[in-house]
C-alpha positions in Angstrom: -22.8 9.9 -12.5 -22.0 11.7 -9.4 -19.5 10.6 -6.9 -21.6 8.6 -4.5 -23.4 6.7 -7.5 -19.8 6.1 -9.2 -18.4 4.6 -5.5 -21.5 2.4 -4.6 -20.9 0.7 -8.3 -17.5 0.0 -7.4 -18.4 -0.8 -3.8 -20.5 -3.8 -5.4 -17.1 -5.0 -7.7 -15.4 -4.8 -4.1 -13.1 -2.3 -5.1 -13.8 0.9 -3.4 -12.9 4.5 -5.1 -13.2 7.4 -3.5 -13.3 10.8 -2.8 -12.8 15.0 -3.9 -11.2 13.8 -7.3 -14.8 14.0 -8.6 -14.5 17.8 -8.6 -13.9 19.5 -11.9 -12.8 23.0 -10.2 -10.6 20.9 -8.0 -7.1 21.2 -9.6 -4.9 19.3 -7.0 -3.2 16.5 -7.8 -4.6 13.1 -8.0 -2.9 10.9 -4.9 -3.6 6.5 -5.2 -3.3 5.6 -1.2 -3.1 1.9 -2.1 -3.2 -0.6 1.1 -0.4 -3.3 2.3 -1.9 -7.4 2.4 -3.8 -7.9 5.8 -5.4 -4.9 6.1 -7.8 -2.8 4.0 -7.9 1.2 2.5 -9.1 1.9 6.0 -5.5 1.7 7.2 -5.4 5.1 5.5 -8.2 7.3 7.7 -5.5 8.6 10.1 -4.1 10.6 7.0 -6.5 11.2 4.9 -7.7 14.2 6.1 -4.6 16.0 6.1 -3.5 14.8 2.8 -7.2 15.9 1.0 -5.9 19.3 1.8 -3.3 19.4 -0.7 -4.8 16.0 -2.8 -7.2 14.7 -4.5 -7.5 11.4 -2.8 -8.1 7.6 -4.7 -8.0 5.5 -2.3 -9.3 1.8 -3.5 -9.8 -1.4 -1.8 -8.1 -4.5 -2.8 -8.4 -6.6 0.8 -11.7 -8.7 0.0 -10.8 -9.8 -4.2 -10.1 -13.5 -3.9 -9.4 -13.2 -7.9 -6.2 -11.6 -8.6 -3.1 -14.1 -7.8 -0.5 -12.2 -9.5 0.5 -8.6 -8.6 0.3 -8.0 -11.9 -3.5 -8.3 -12.2 -4.2 -6.2 -9.2 -1.7 -3.3 -11.3 -4.2 -4.0 -13.8 -7.7 -3.8 -11.8 -5.8 0.0 -10.5 -5.5 0.6 -14.1 -9.2 0.1 -14.7 -10.3 1.9 -12.0 -8.1 4.6 -12.7 -9.5 4.9 -16.2 -13.2 4.5 -15.1 -12.5 8.0 -13.2 -10.6 9.4 -15.9 -7.3 9.8 -14.0 -4.6 10.7 -16.8 -2.1 10.8 -14.1 -1.5 10.4 -10.5 1.2 9.8 -7.2 1.0 6.3 -6.5 2.1 5.8 -2.8 1.6 1.8 -1.8 2.2 0.8 1.2 3.9 -3.0 1.8 2.0 -4.7 -0.9 1.2 -1.5 -2.1 3.7 -0.7 -2.9 4.5 -4.1 -5.2 1.4 -2.4 -6.9 2.2 0.7 -7.5 5.9 -0.6 -8.5 3.7 -3.0 -11.5 1.7 -0.6 -12.4 4.5 2.1 -12.9 6.4 -0.8 -15.1 3.4 -1.1 -17.2 1.9 2.7 -17.4 5.1 4.0 -16.8 3.0 7.6 -18.6 0.5 7.8 -15.8 2.8 7.6 -13.1 3.7 11.6 -11.5 5.1 9.9 -8.8 5.6 7.3 -6.8 6.3 7.0 -2.9 7.0 3.3 -1.4 6.0 3.2 2.1 7.1 0.3 3.7 7.6 -1.4 0.7 10.1 -2.8 -1.1 11.3 -3.7 -5.0 13.2 -6.6 -4.3 11.9 -10.4 -4.9 11.3 -12.4 -2.0 14.5 -14.3 -1.1 14.3 -18.5 -0.8 14.2 -17.8 3.3 10.5 -15.4 2.4 9.0 -17.9 -0.2 8.9 -20.8 2.3 7.3 -18.4 4.9 4.8 -17.6 2.7 3.8 -21.1 2.0 3.6 -21.7 5.2 1.0 -18.5 5.9 -0.7 -19.7 3.2 -0.9 -23.4 4.9 -1.9 -21.7 8.1 -5.0 -19.7 6.4 -6.0 -22.9 5.0 -6.1 -24.6 8.1 -6.6 -22.1 11.0 -8.4 -19.5 8.9 -8.2 -15.7 8.3 -8.0 -15.2 12.8 -5.2 -16.9 13.4 -3.5 -15.6 10.8 -4.3 -11.8 11.4 -3.2 -12.3 15.1 0.2 -14.4 14.1 0.5 -11.3 11.7 -0.4 -7.8 12.0 1.1 -6.8 16.0 4.3 -7.4 14.0 4.0 -4.9 12.3 3.6 -2.6 14.5 6.8 -1.2 16.2 7.7 -2.7 19.7 7.1 0.9 21.3 3.9 1.1 19.6 2.5 -1.9 20.7 3.3 -1.1 24.6 2.0 2.1 24.4 -1.1 1.6 22.1 -2.2 -1.8 22.6 -6.1 -1.1 22.1 -4.8 0.0 18.7 -3.3 -2.8 18.2 -6.3 -5.1 19.0 -8.6 -3.1 17.1 -6.9 -3.6 13.7 -6.3 -7.2 15.0 -10.0 -7.4 15.2 -11.0 -5.4 12.0 -8.6 -7.3 9.9 -9.5 -10.7 11.1 -12.9 -10.0 9.4 -10.8 -10.1 5.4 -12.0 -13.5 4.0 -9.2 -16.5 4.3 -9.3 -16.7 0.2 -8.4 -12.9 -0.7 -5.8 -13.2 2.2 -4.7 -16.2 0.6 -4.5 -15.0 -3.2 -2.9 -11.9 -1.8 0.2 -14.0 -0.4 0.2 -16.3 -3.3 0.5 -12.7 -5.8 3.6 -11.2 -3.3 5.2 -14.8 -3.6 5.2 -14.8 -7.0 6.6 -11.0 -7.8 9.5 -10.5 -9.9 12.6 -8.2 -8.4 11.3 -4.6 -9.9 14.7 -2.4 -8.6 15.2 -1.5 -12.2 11.8 0.5 -12.0 13.4 2.1 -9.6 16.4 3.2 -11.3 14.6 3.7 -15.2 12.0 6.1 -12.7 11.7 9.0 -14.5 9.5 10.7 -12.1 10.3 11.7 -8.6 10.6 8.6 -5.6 9.5 8.9 -2.3 11.0 5.5 0.3 9.1 5.7 3.4 11.0 3.3 5.8 10.9 2.0 9.4 13.7 1.9 11.7 11.9 -0.5 13.9 10.1 -2.4 10.9 9.7 -5.9 11.3 8.0 -7.2 8.1 10.8 -5.3 5.5 13.5 -4.6 7.7 15.1 -1.1 7.6 18.4 -2.8 6.1 16.8 -3.7 2.9 14.6 -0.9 2.7 18.5 1.6 3.0 19.6 -0.7 -0.2 17.3 1.5 -2.4 17.6 4.8 -1.4 20.1 5.5 -3.9 18.5 3.5 -6.7 16.1 6.2 -8.1 18.1 9.5 -10.1 15.3 11.6 -8.5 14.7 9.7 -5.3 14.3 10.7 -1.4 14.6 8.4 1.3 12.6 8.7 4.7 13.0 7.3 7.4 10.7 7.2 10.5 12.7 6.4 13.8 9.1 5.8 16.0 8.0 3.2 13.4 7.6 -0.3 12.1 5.7 -1.4 9.2 2.7 1.0 9.8 3.8 4.5 9.5 0.3 6.2 8.6 -0.9 5.0 12.4 2.2 5.2 14.3 3.6 8.5 12.6 1.2 10.0 11.1 2.6 12.9 11.0 6.1 12.4 9.6 4.5 10.1 7.0 1.9 13.1 6.2 4.3 15.2 5.9 6.6 13.3 3.6 3.3 12.2 1.2 2.8 16.1 1.3 5.6 17.3 -0.3 5.0 15.5 -3.1 2.1 17.8 -4.4 4.6 20.4 -6.3 5.6 17.3 -9.4 
């Protein structure tokens, strides 16, 4: 099956995998870029080209799935996609909710993980305050739909400096993300709220772990990420001083540099 045919077949199932890992002569390590909640796989587009020089990239899109209401279900969807693509081992880079999916995948299928990058993500479960916020988010989605939820959420993913300097980029992401189905956004919120603590996955990891944190992150405060830095035995913290929750858009160069170092694992 050709790459185009394979990707087209997956697109009909609301999950897309791409790109050059279909080339049998390609000996690059495989990197899976897993997007977060409230955005889709295009959030990685700015860093895709430079990363593709060193990696064969899989970029699944889970943004429109409305039947997965646990992080484990998303992880098993990723497992199925990797099985279809005949990928035996990969480096997983998960942004925010994508990090939760990557951790669940690593817990269930550690033999398939060559490395793990948590990008503006955490291994801690929600505390009670966060769970209450999730319930309010679900109510908002039910009453007002996707656009109101996205307009209230996505701008806060950016650091203050980026919002002031590039308001058009913020508006563009808000406009794009507002098209996501409320049912899919709600399923994602429920999955996030129900996830367990997975700090033990980091502590037991037999593979390299990179934890990328934005010092201006309002979604996952820097202190929460900092608390993870010493957990993996093969861990490497990366601090993006000028980034909030979207380093791939705010500081793409340093993020590419951090992920590129994993090509040697």
